[in-house]
C-alpha positions in Angstrom: -5.0 15.2 -12.6 -4.7 16.3 -8.6 -7.3 16.2 -6.1 -8.0 17.2 -2.8 -4.4 18.9 -2.6 -4.3 19.0 1.0 -4.7 15.7 1.3 -3.9 13.8 -1.8 -0.5 15.3 -2.7 1.1 14.1 0.6 -0.3 10.7 0.3 1.2 10.8 -3.4 4.6 12.0 -2.3 4.8 9.4 0.6 4.5 6.6 -2.2 6.8 8.0 -4.4 9.4 8.3 -1.6 9.0 5.0 -0.1 9.0 3.4 -2.9 12.3 1.6 -4.8 14.6 4.3 -6.9 13.3 5.8 -10.0 14.4 4.3 -13.3 16.1 6.8 -15.5 13.7 9.9 -16.2 10.7 9.3 -18.3 7.2 10.8 -18.2 4.3 8.5 -18.0 1.3 10.0 -19.8 -1.3 11.7 -17.2 -3.9 9.2 -16.1 -6.6 11.9 -16.1 -10.5 11.1 -15.4 -12.8 10.8 -17.8 -14.2 14.4 -19.2 -12.3 15.9 -16.8 -14.5 14.8 -14.0 -13.8 14.8 -10.2 -14.1 11.1 -10.1 -11.1 9.1 -9.9 -9.8 7.9 -13.6 -9.2 4.1 -11.5 -11.8 2.1 -9.9 -10.5 0.2 -7.2 -11.6 -2.9 -5.4 -10.1 -5.1 -3.1 -12.8 -8.5 -2.7 -12.2 -11.9 -1.7 -10.2 -11.7 1.8 -11.4 -14.0 4.5 -12.9 -12.4 7.4 -10.5 -13.6 10.2 -6.6 -14.2 10.6 -5.2 -15.9 13.2 -1.7 -14.4 14.5 1.0 -16.7 13.8 -1.3 -18.3 11.1 -1.1 -18.9 7.4 -1.8 -16.3 4.8 -5.1 -15.2 3.8 -5.5 -14.5 -0.3 -7.5 -11.3 -1.5 -7.3 -9.3 -4.9 -6.9 -5.8 -5.7 -9.0 -5.1 -9.0 -7.4 -1.6 -10.9 -10.2 -0.5 -13.7 -9.0 2.3 -16.0 -12.3 4.2 -16.7 -10.5 6.8 -19.2 -9.5 6.3 -22.8 -5.2 6.5 -22.2 -2.9 3.9 -20.7 -2.3 4.2 -17.2 1.2 3.1 -16.6 3.4 3.4 -13.0 0.6 2.6 -10.7 1.3 1.7 -7.4 -1.1 0.8 -5.0 -0.6 2.0 -0.9 -2.2 0.0 1.7 -3.5 1.8 4.5 -4.3 -0.3 7.6 -6.3 0.8 10.5 -6.7 -1.2 13.7 -9.5 -0.5 16.5 -7.0 -0.9 19.4 -4.4 1.3 17.9 -2.0 -1.8 18.7 -0.9 -3.0 15.6 2.7 -2.8 15.3 4.4 -2.5 11.6 6.4 -5.6 12.1 3.2 -7.5 12.4 1.4 -7.4 9.0 3.2 -9.7 6.6 1.7 -8.4 3.5 3.1 -9.3 -0.2 1.8 -8.8 -3.5 2.1 -10.8 -6.7 4.3 -9.5 -9.3 4.8 -11.9 -12.6 4.1 -14.8 -10.4 6.5 -14.0 -7.5 5.4 -12.7 -4.2 7.1 -9.2 -3.3 6.6 -7.6 0.1 5.4 -4.3 1.4 6.7 -3.2 4.1 5.1 -0.5 6.5 5.4 2.5 8.0 3.6 4.0 11.1 1.8 7.3 10.9 1.7 9.6 14.2 -2.0 8.3 14.4 -0.6 4.5 14.7 -2.1 4.2 11.4 0.3 1.6 8.8 0.8 2.6 5.3 2.7 0.4 2.8 3.5 1.5 -1.0 3.9 -1.4 -3.6 7.5 -1.0 -4.9 8.5 -3.0 -8.3 7.9 -1.9 -11.7 4.2 -0.2 -11.4 1.5 -1.4 -13.1 0.3 -0.6 -16.3 -3.5 -0.8 -17.1 -5.1 -0.3 -20.6 -8.0 2.0 -21.4 -11.2 0.1 -20.2 -8.9 -2.5 -19.2 -9.0 -4.0 -15.5 -5.6 -5.8 -14.0 -6.0 -7.5 -11.0 -3.4 -7.9 -8.5 -3.3 -11.3 -6.0 -2.5 -9.7 -2.3 -1.6 -12.3 0.3 -1.7 -11.0 4.5 -0.5 -12.7 7.3 0.0 -11.7 11.2 3.2 -12.5 12.9 2.3 -14.5 16.3 2.9 -11.3 18.7 0.0 -10.1 17.1 -2.9 -9.8 19.9 -6.8 -9.6 18.9 -8.1 -6.7 17.1 -10.5 -5.4 14.4 -8.6 -3.8 11.1 -9.8 -2.0 8.2 -7.9 -1.9 4.8 -8.0 0.4 2.2 -6.1 1.3 -1.0 -5.1 4.6 -2.2 -4.0 4.5 -5.9 -1.0 6.7 -7.1 0.7 7.1 -10.3 4.2 7.8 -10.2 6.2 10.5 -11.8 9.6 10.1 -10.9 10.2 11.8 -7.6 6.6 12.9 -7.6 3.0 11.5 -8.2 -0.8 11.9 -8.6 -3.4 10.4 -6.5 -5.6 7.8 -9.1 -7.7 5.8 -7.4 -9.4 4.9 -4.3 -10.6 1.6 -3.0 -13.3 0.4 -0.7 -12.6 -0.7 2.9 -11.7 -4.1 3.5 -12.6 -5.1 7.2 -11.1 -8.2 9.3 -10.6 -9.3 12.6 -7.5 -10.6 14.2 -8.5 -13.4 16.5 -7.7 -14.3 19.8 -7.4 -18.4 18.7 -6.1 -20.7 15.9 -9.5 -20.9 14.3 -9.4 -17.8 12.0 -10.3 -18.6 8.6 -7.6 -17.4 7.2 -6.6 -20.2 4.5 -3.1 -21.4 3.8 -1.9 -20.0 0.1 -1.0 -22.7 -2.2 2.8 -22.6 -1.6 1.6 -24.7 1.8 2.9 -22.2 4.5 1.8 -22.9 7.8 3.1 -20.0 9.9 4.8 -16.5 9.7 7.9 -15.9 11.8 9.2 -12.7 12.3 11.2 -12.6 8.8 12.9 -9.3 7.7 12.4 -8.5 4.1 15.5 -9.1 2.0 17.6 -8.0 -0.8 16.1 -5.4 -3.4 12.6 -6.1 -2.3 12.8 -4.4 0.8 11.5 -0.8 0.7 14.0 1.7 2.7 12.6 3.2 5.9 13.2 6.8 7.0 16.4 6.2 8.7 17.5 4.4 5.6 16.8 7.3 3.5 18.6 9.6 5.7 21.6 7.5 5.4 21.2 7.5 1.7 23.9 9.6 -0.3 21.8 12.6 -0.4 24.4 14.7 1.2 23.3 17.8 3.6 19.6 17.1 2.3 19.1 14.1 4.2 17.9 15.1 7.2 15.0 17.3 5.4 14.2 14.1 3.5 13.6 12.0 6.6 11.5 14.9 8.3 9.5 15.3 4.8 8.9 11.6 5.1 7.8 11.6 8.4 5.4 14.5 7.7 4.1 13.2 4.8 3.2 9.6 6.3 0.9 11.7 8.6 -0.7 13.0 5.3 -1.7 9.5 4.9 -3.3 9.7 8.3 -5.6 12.6 7.8 -6.5 11.2 4.6 -7.9 8.4 6.7 -9.6 10.4 9.0 -11.1 12.6 6.2 -12.8 9.5 5.1 -14.3 8.5 8.3 -16.0 11.6 8.8 
């Protein structure tokens, strides 16, 4: 199922290109809406996050619920978080977003669109949501010390990956929060006792490739075109957010 092709396809393709290299070819069953309606097959909800975060402070914890409203198992599911800040001052290096997979936090790497909106896909093996079931993903967010006072809206689009393609299968509510200008924000440190967030790069196999890194991979003559495509598709995510705001 592909909803609103001019908007859904760019976002789905963006996620497919930003995620880790695919596993050997397989075809996940298509996650269709019930009765072939235009409703998303996965009801998606962000909840539980703090109202504000202090730059350089600890992590704030929130949850992402994915509920399968179909009679089929939805596999290879990857949320794509979009951050839109009022001041258009938030940089891709400043949010430290991680989601938990098997009890282990995995970093989400953000890219910046032409509209200064940040887009980051959940990597890893992808989520599986059984028919009628709900999967809850624990997410934590912190801001580096150089982030300025601001107002931010977080939203999660959900993509079902099909090798190098994908379908847009869910869209969450908005989660609004402030970046405080002092240390009084109510972002609680997580259970690891993290007290501050440093400018640490993602490492190892958790790190998602950037546009430039995609161009340097073994794609031969097609590499420049792939890099340009990624940049174009990230702009598509901004169009999605602009349509929702209107």
